[in-house]
C-alpha positions as CSV (number, residue, x, y, z in Angstrom):
1,M,95.6,90.7,111.2
2,K,97.7,93.5,108.6
3,Q,98.4,91.3,106.1
4,T,95.0,89.6,106.0
5,I,93.6,92.5,105.0
6,L,96.3,92.6,102.3
7,T,95.8,89.7,101.6
8,K,91.6,90.3,100.9
9,I,93.0,94.0,99.1
10,T,95.2,91.5,96.5
11,D,92.6,89.0,96.0
12,I,90.1,91.6,95.1
13,M,92.2,93.2,92.6
14,T,93.2,89.5,91.0
15,E,89.2,88.7,90.7
16,R,88.5,91.9,88.8
17,N,91.3,92.3,86.8
18,I,92.8,95.3,87.8
19,G,96.4,95.6,87.9
20,K,98.7,97.6,90.7
21,T,99.7,100.0,87.9
22,E,96.2,101.0,87.3
23,L,94.7,100.9,90.8
24,A,97.8,103.1,91.3
25,K,97.0,105.7,88.6
26,Q,93.3,106.0,89.5
27,L,94.6,106.7,93.4
28,N,96.9,109.4,92.0
29,I,100.3,107.7,93.6
30,S,103.2,105.9,92.5
31,R,103.2,102.4,91.6
32,T,106.2,101.6,93.9
33,T,104.5,103.4,97.0
34,L,101.0,101.5,95.8
35,W,103.6,98.0,95.9
36,R,105.1,99.2,99.4
37,Y,101.6,99.3,100.6
38,L,100.5,96.0,99.9
39,E,103.9,94.6,100.7
40,N,104.0,95.6,104.4
41,K,106.8,97.6,103.9
42,K,104.9,101.1,104.5
43,D,102.1,102.0,106.8
44,I,99.1,102.6,104.3
45,P,97.6,106.6,105.1
46,L,93.8,105.9,105.8
47,E,93.1,108.2,103.3
48,T,94.3,105.9,100.9
49,F,92.8,103.1,102.5
50,L,89.5,104.8,102.2
51,N,90.4,105.2,99.0
52,I,91.4,101.7,97.7
53,C,88.3,100.6,99.5
54,E,86.1,103.0,97.1
55,V,87.9,102.1,94.2
56,L,87.6,98.5,94.2
57,E,83.8,98.6,95.4
58,I,84.9,96.7,99.3
59,K,82.2,97.8,101.3
60,L,83.6,98.2,105.2
61,T,82.0,96.9,108.2
62,F,82.8,96.4,111.6
63,Q,82.3,93.0,114.0
64,K,82.7,93.4,117.6
């Protein structure tokens, strides 16, 4: 499931033509750190995940 979320984030970045460097800059983190998150090398802190969603305008919905 985690990989699905990371894939979706990457797909949205591609669709919106937002590169890793630009997103990292908006999140105030290094490009390397963002790469580690997106490659599932490091867990994304909740606050950073929510910031990614905000920057990419991803609406969070929960299903039972």
